[in-house]
Every structure is written in C-alpha cells, then in structure tokens.
N, CA and C atoms as an extended XYZ file, in Angstrom:
309
Properties=species:S:1:pos:R:3:atomname:S:1:resname:S:1:resid:I:1 pbc="F F F"
N       -75.347       -0.450       14.256 N   MET     1
C       -74.803       -1.118       15.046 CA  MET     1
C       -74.583       -2.411       14.232 C   MET     1
N       -73.578       -3.099       14.446 N   ASP     2
C       -72.977       -4.452       13.733 CA  ASP     2
C       -74.103       -5.453       14.234 C   ASP     2
N       -74.742       -6.170       12.935 N   LYS     3
C       -75.890       -7.033       13.176 CA  LYS     3
C       -75.617       -8.087       14.335 C   LYS     3
N       -74.483       -8.542       14.393 N   ASP     4
C       -74.007       -9.669       15.329 CA  ASP     4
C       -73.972       -9.124       16.810 C   ASP     4
N       -73.788       -7.904       17.238 N   LYS     5
C       -74.017       -7.287       18.160 CA  LYS     5
C       -75.356       -7.128       18.974 C   LYS     5
N       -75.748       -7.389       19.956 N   LYS     6
C       -77.117       -7.407       20.571 CA  LYS     6
C       -77.277       -6.035       21.519 C   LYS     6
N       -78.104       -5.146       21.080 N   CYS     7
C       -78.455       -3.668       21.624 CA  CYS     7
C       -78.768       -4.295       23.300 C   CYS     7
N       -78.555       -3.590       23.750 N   CYS     8
C       -78.960       -3.895       25.731 CA  CYS     8
C       -80.342       -3.521       25.512 C   CYS     8
N       -80.823       -2.591       24.330 N   CYS     9
C       -82.531       -2.206       25.085 CA  CYS     9
C       -83.247       -2.900       23.802 C   CYS     9
N       -82.988       -3.435       22.898 N   CYS    10
C       -83.640       -3.671       21.959 CA  CYS    10
C       -83.929       -5.492       21.725 C   CYS    10
N       -84.923       -5.677       21.110 N   SER    11
C       -85.032       -7.127       20.753 CA  SER    11
C       -84.675       -7.677       19.449 C   SER    11
N       -84.069       -7.055       18.512 N   GLN    12
C       -83.343       -7.088       17.651 CA  GLN    12
C       -84.583       -7.698       16.262 C   GLN    12
N       -85.855       -7.995       16.663 N   LYS    13
C       -86.820       -7.996       15.698 CA  LYS    13
C       -86.990       -6.676       14.827 C   LYS    13
N       -87.485       -7.167       14.028 N   THR    14
C       -87.405       -5.742       12.391 CA  THR    14
C       -89.187       -5.331       12.604 C   THR    14
N       -89.359       -4.440       12.025 N   LYS    15
C       -90.808       -4.311       11.883 CA  LYS    15
C       -90.647       -3.567       10.333 C   LYS    15
N       -91.379       -3.897        9.047 N   LYS    16
C       -91.220       -3.303        7.839 CA  LYS    16
C       -92.562       -2.291        7.863 C   LYS    16
N       -91.964       -1.033        7.773 N   ARG    17
C       -93.412        0.106        8.167 CA  ARG    17
C       -93.090        0.797        6.508 C   ARG    17
N       -94.522        1.151        6.192 N   SER    18
C       -94.728        1.567        4.860 CA  SER    18
C       -93.738        2.977        4.545 C   SER    18
N       -93.888        3.319        3.349 N   PRO    19
C       -92.944        4.662        3.539 CA  PRO    19
C       -93.766        5.746        4.176 C   PRO    19
N       -95.233        5.641        3.938 N   GLU    20
C       -96.119        6.843        4.509 CA  GLU    20
C       -96.010        6.886        6.266 C   GLU    20
N       -95.756        5.711        6.865 N   GLU    21
C       -95.756        5.490        8.072 CA  GLU    21
C       -94.363        5.905        8.745 C   GLU    21
N       -93.381        5.576        7.616 N   GLN    22
C       -91.887        6.113        8.439 CA  GLN    22
C       -91.672        7.562        8.212 C   GLN    22
N       -92.725        8.022        6.920 N   LYS    23
C       -92.152        9.565        7.141 CA  LYS    23
C       -92.956        9.979        8.202 C   LYS    23
N       -94.199        9.765        8.607 N   LYS    24
C       -95.072       10.329        9.624 CA  LYS    24
C       -94.470       10.500       10.892 C   LYS    24
N       -93.933        9.200       11.269 N   LEU    25
C       -93.149        8.717       12.552 CA  LEU    25
C       -91.821        9.904       12.829 C   LEU    25
N       -90.887        9.700       11.641 N   ILE    26
C       -89.785       10.513       11.679 CA  ILE    26
C       -90.348       11.967       11.602 C   ILE    26
N       -91.088       12.364       10.721 N   ASN    27
C       -91.631       13.910       10.667 CA  ASN    27
C       -91.902       14.212       12.600 C   ASN    27
N       -92.807       13.416       13.086 N   ARG    28
C       -93.399       13.795       14.180 CA  ARG    28
C       -91.959       13.724       15.383 C   ARG    28
N       -90.796       12.841       15.105 N   LEU    29
C       -89.624       12.830       15.995 CA  LEU    29
C       -88.495       13.837       15.505 C   LEU    29
N       -88.619       14.388       14.238 N   LYS    30
C       -87.662       16.067       14.195 CA  LYS    30
C       -88.792       16.899       14.799 C   LYS    30
N       -89.810       17.118       14.918 N   ARG    31
C       -90.581       18.335       15.418 CA  ARG    31
C       -90.134       18.300       16.836 C   ARG    31
N       -89.925       17.163       17.449 N   ILE    32
C       -89.558       16.557       19.046 CA  ILE    32
C       -88.327       17.100       19.304 C   ILE    32
N       -87.371       16.776       18.156 N   GLU    33
C       -86.003       16.913       18.346 CA  GLU    33
C       -85.679       18.625       18.284 C   GLU    33
N       -86.750       19.155       17.561 N   GLY    34
C       -86.853       20.554       17.352 CA  GLY    34
C       -86.546       21.227       18.939 C   GLY    34
N       -88.224       20.537       19.350 N   GLN    35
C       -88.274       20.984       20.806 CA  GLN    35
C       -87.290       21.206       21.634 C   GLN    35
N       -86.795       19.871       21.558 N   VAL    36
C       -85.691       19.661       22.751 CA  VAL    36
C       -84.529       20.695       22.710 C   VAL    36
N       -84.118       21.075       21.337 N   ARG    37
C       -83.111       21.922       21.059 CA  ARG    37
C       -83.506       23.116       21.393 C   ARG    37
N       -84.921       23.468       21.504 N   GLY    38
C       -85.267       25.181       22.070 CA  GLY    38
C       -85.114       24.978       23.489 C   GLY    38
N       -85.621       23.797       23.867 N   ILE    39
C       -84.906       23.846       25.306 CA  ILE    39
C       -83.394       23.926       25.872 C   ILE    39
N       -82.491       23.574       25.290 N   ILE    40
C       -81.160       23.830       25.251 CA  ILE    40
C       -80.818       25.349       25.091 C   ILE    40
N       -81.499       25.955       24.255 N   THR    41
C       -80.759       27.151       23.836 CA  THR    41
C       -82.225       28.165       25.104 C   THR    41
N       -83.094       27.849       25.523 N   MET    42
C       -83.478       28.903       26.802 CA  MET    42
C       -82.383       28.185       27.698 C   MET    42
N       -82.243       27.184       28.182 N   ILE    43
C       -81.502       26.819       29.101 CA  ILE    43
C       -79.942       27.618       29.135 C   ILE    43
N       -79.414       27.594       27.849 N   GLU    44
C       -78.027       28.563       27.673 CA  GLU    44
C       -78.430       30.126       27.724 C   GLU    44
N       -79.367       30.303       27.587 N   GLU    45
C       -79.633       31.864       27.615 CA  GLU    45
C       -80.512       31.932       28.930 C   GLU    45
N       -80.432       31.362       29.660 N   ASP    46
C       -80.968       31.639       31.344 CA  ASP    46
C       -82.402       31.854       31.341 C   ASP    46
N       -83.075       31.031       30.524 N   THR    47
C       -84.665       31.490       30.743 CA  THR    47
C       -84.942       31.005       32.010 C   THR    47
N       -86.169       32.027       32.222 N   TYR    48
C       -86.788       31.286       33.645 CA  TYR    48
C       -87.469       29.895       33.644 C   TYR    48
N       -86.997       29.480       34.920 N   CYS    49
C       -87.143       27.870       34.978 CA  CYS    49
C       -88.879       27.646       34.534 C   CYS    49
N       -89.634       28.114       35.238 N   THR    50
C       -91.096       28.011       34.567 CA  THR    50
C       -91.514       27.842       33.070 C   THR    50
N       -90.671       28.757       32.417 N   ASP    51
C       -90.775       28.589       30.892 CA  ASP    51
C       -90.202       27.418       30.571 C   ASP    51
N       -88.835       27.078       30.845 N   VAL    52
C       -88.350       26.194       30.435 CA  VAL    52
C       -89.039       24.887       30.662 C   VAL    52
N       -89.478       24.914       31.885 N   LEU    53
C       -90.467       23.236       32.354 CA  LEU    53
C       -91.781       23.372       31.618 C   LEU    53
N       -92.337       24.669       31.334 N   THR    54
C       -93.656       24.503       30.520 CA  THR    54
C       -92.970       23.888       28.785 C   THR    54
N       -92.205       24.261       28.279 N   GLN    55
C       -91.306       23.774       26.840 CA  GLN    55
C       -91.108       22.253       27.206 C   GLN    55
N       -90.678       21.714       28.117 N   SER    56
C       -90.536       20.249       28.668 CA  SER    56
C       -91.844       19.382       28.852 C   SER    56
N       -92.940       20.187       29.229 N   ALA    57
C       -93.940       19.663       29.234 CA  ALA    57
C       -94.436       19.143       28.395 C   ALA    57
N       -94.436       20.177       27.196 N   ALA    58
C       -95.021       20.092       25.626 CA  ALA    58
C       -93.689       18.964       25.119 C   ALA    58
N       -93.087       18.767       25.158 N   VAL    59
C       -92.344       17.797       24.864 CA  VAL    59
C       -92.475       16.199       25.252 C   VAL    59
N       -92.925       16.442       26.359 N   THR    60
C       -93.280       15.037       26.833 CA  THR    60
C       -94.627       14.736       26.655 C   THR    60
N       -95.509       15.573       26.635 N   SER    61
C       -96.563       15.339       25.943 CA  SER    61
C       -96.474       15.051       23.917 C   SER    61
N       -95.858       15.618       23.804 N   ALA    62
C       -95.135       14.948       22.117 CA  ALA    62
C       -94.902       13.842       21.875 C   ALA    62
N       -94.066       13.413       22.872 N   MET    63
C       -93.554       11.973       22.995 CA  MET    63
C       -94.732       11.114       23.124 C   MET    63
N       -95.310       11.418       24.221 N   ASN    64
C       -96.322       10.298       24.444 CA  ASN    64
C       -97.655       10.390       23.457 C   ASN    64
N       -97.657       11.324       22.841 N   SER    65
C       -98.500       11.046       21.570 CA  SER    65
C       -97.712       10.084       20.460 C   SER    65
N       -96.310       10.406       20.511 N   PHE    66
C       -95.654        9.645       19.474 CA  PHE    66
C       -95.802        8.450       20.039 C   PHE    66
N       -95.754        8.075       21.256 N   ASN    67
C       -95.492        6.630       21.844 CA  ASN    67
C       -96.930        5.893       21.422 C   ASN    67
N       -97.967        6.733       21.783 N   LYS    68
C       -99.663        6.037       21.447 CA  LYS    68
C       -99.676        5.792       20.292 C   LYS    68
N       -99.604        6.325       19.380 N   GLU    69
C       -99.550        6.592       18.205 CA  GLU    69
C       -98.719        5.090       17.696 C   GLU    69
N       -97.135        4.937       17.823 N   LEU    70
C       -96.635        3.460       17.359 CA  LEU    70
C       -97.242        2.231       18.236 C   LEU    70
N       -97.787        2.833       19.515 N   LEU    71
C       -97.952        1.518       20.019 CA  LEU    71
C       -99.428        1.199       19.575 C   LEU    71
N      -100.608        1.875       19.048 N   ALA    72
C      -101.504        1.311       18.363 CA  ALA    72
C      -101.429        0.389       16.879 C   ALA    72
N      -100.028        1.272       16.332 N   SER    73
C       -99.700        0.397       15.674 CA  SER    73
C       -99.148       -1.114       15.338 C   SER    73
N       -98.431       -1.018       16.583 N   HIS    74
C       -97.705       -2.247       17.334 CA  HIS    74
C       -98.920       -3.433       17.220 C   HIS    74
N       -99.776       -2.980       18.013 N   ILE    75
C      -100.790       -3.530       18.430 CA  ILE    75
C      -101.943       -4.071       17.085 C   ILE    75
N      -101.894       -3.400       16.092 N   LYS    76
C      -103.074       -3.346       15.189 CA  LYS    76
C      -102.073       -4.297       13.973 C   LYS    76
N      -100.679       -4.263       13.992 N   THR    77
C       -99.978       -5.314       12.760 CA  THR    77
C       -99.272       -6.401       13.856 C   THR    77
N       -98.365       -5.712       14.242 N   CYS    78
C       -97.222       -7.054       15.203 CA  CYS    78
C       -97.932       -7.857       15.884 C   CYS    78
N       -98.701       -7.191       17.105 N   VAL    79
C       -99.588       -8.131       18.120 CA  VAL    79
C      -100.716       -9.322       17.479 C   VAL    79
N      -101.469       -8.722       16.317 N   VAL    80
C      -102.214       -9.405       15.858 CA  VAL    80
C      -101.610      -10.388       14.821 C   VAL    80
N      -100.552       -9.991       14.249 N   ASP    81
C      -100.049      -11.086       13.368 CA  ASP    81
C       -99.736      -11.904       14.423 C   ASP    81
N       -99.005      -11.914       15.603 N   GLY    82
C       -98.610      -12.888       16.541 CA  GLY    82
C       -99.557      -14.112       17.165 C   GLY    82
N      -100.716      -13.159       16.996 N   ILE    83
C      -101.854      -14.194       17.849 CA  ILE    83
C      -102.376      -14.760       16.546 C   ILE    83
N      -102.559      -14.097       15.660 N   LYS    84
C      -102.587      -15.229       14.224 CA  LYS    84
C      -101.806      -16.455       13.949 C   LYS    84
N      -100.400      -16.200       14.607 N   LYS    85
C       -99.504      -17.224       14.214 CA  LYS    85
C       -99.185      -18.259       15.801 C   LYS    85
N      -100.214      -17.994       16.557 N   ASP    86
C      -100.473      -18.609       18.080 CA  ASP    86
C       -99.214      -17.923       18.751 C   ASP    86
N       -98.717      -16.957       18.617 N   ASP    87
C       -97.385      -16.589       19.340 CA  ASP    87
C       -97.891      -16.107       20.598 C   ASP    87
N       -98.149      -16.941       21.751 N   SER    88
C       -98.239      -16.165       23.021 CA  SER    88
C       -97.641      -15.366       23.614 C   SER    88
N       -96.088      -15.399       23.073 N   GLU    89
C       -95.129      -14.787       23.784 CA  GLU    89
C       -95.670      -13.038       23.500 C   GLU    89
N       -95.807      -12.726       22.420 N   VAL    90
C       -96.306      -11.621       22.025 CA  VAL    90
C       -97.202      -10.398       22.614 C   VAL    90
N       -98.201      -11.439       22.984 N   ILE    91
C       -98.909      -10.977       24.563 CA  ILE    91
C       -98.155      -10.460       25.949 C   ILE    91
N       -97.032      -11.381       25.996 N   ASP    92
C       -96.027      -11.012       27.323 CA  ASP    92
C       -95.353      -10.088       27.159 C   ASP    92
N       -94.734       -9.741       26.174 N   GLU    93
C       -94.316       -8.609       25.472 CA  GLU    93
C       -94.575       -7.280       25.246 C   GLU    93
N       -96.271       -7.371       25.007 N   LEU    94
C       -97.154       -6.169       24.960 CA  LEU    94
C       -97.368       -5.664       25.937 C   LEU    94
N       -97.377       -6.226       27.074 N   VAL    95
C       -97.869       -6.140       28.587 CA  VAL    95
C       -96.767       -5.414       29.036 C   VAL    95
N       -95.519       -6.151       28.870 N   THR    96
C       -94.176       -5.383       29.401 CA  THR    96
C       -93.901       -4.171       28.696 C   THR    96
N       -94.239       -4.092       27.448 N   THR    97
C       -94.199       -2.874       26.850 CA  THR    97
C       -94.890       -1.579       27.335 C   THR    97
N       -96.111       -2.264       27.488 N   ILE    98
C       -97.275       -1.286       27.998 CA  ILE    98
C       -96.597       -0.603       30.028 C   ILE    98
N       -96.478       -1.544       30.644 N   GLN    99
C       -95.805       -0.999       31.600 CA  GLN    99
C       -94.552       -0.542       31.683 C   GLN    99
N       -93.896       -0.409       30.602 N   ARG   100
C       -92.644        0.346       30.734 CA  ARG   100
C       -93.269        1.931       30.674 C   ARG   100
N       -94.214        1.764       29.560 N   LEU   101
C       -94.964        3.276       28.857 CA  LEU   101
C       -95.515        3.703       30.232 C   LEU   101
N       -95.750        3.663       31.459 N   MET   102
C       -96.654        3.840       31.918 CA  MET   102
C       -95.890        3.955       33.539 C   MET   102
N       -94.221        4.156       33.322 N   LYS   103
C       -93.348        4.294       34.258 CA  LYS   103
C       -93.520        5.748       34.599 C   LYS   103
C-alpha cells in the first residue's frame, strides 16, 4: 500500500516485532490459511455440510487463539508503553479493539 494513502481499517501505526514473534504469528496464520484452503476443497468436493461446519469452527477457534495471543502481546507492549508515556488514548483504543473482538 502507498504510505501516503490511509487504509480504511488501519491506524497507520507500526509495531516492531522480534523475528521470533513475527515467525510465530506468521506460522500460525499460515496454518489457518491451510485450513481455509481445506474448506474450499471440501466445498468443491461437495462435502457434507456438518463436516464443513466442523472445519469452519476449527478455523474460528484458531483465529480466536491468534487474536488472544496478539492481544496479550499488544497489552504487554504497546498499551504499557502508552501508559508510561501518559497517553490515555491507548486505553480508549484498547477498549475499542476488545469490543470489536467480542462481536
């Protein structure tokens, strides 16, 4: 994306992650991506609905686990840093993020 253009869903803030954290998060997402591709194959092969739904629930669970891990990291780093810098906006941002995750 062009750095001058604002994404409709992103704050445009950045977060420097360690190579280990990046690798862990990316590997988790790649496994989820594989699960989603598997569901596509199931649909293409006319797999029975409940079997597809079972796999879909597994993807939802995997995404929830990913979100919990990323949220914990966010709180421990970005939120703590913001509070230390007396940035009260970081708390409002956290509340909004949690509300989005709980929909």
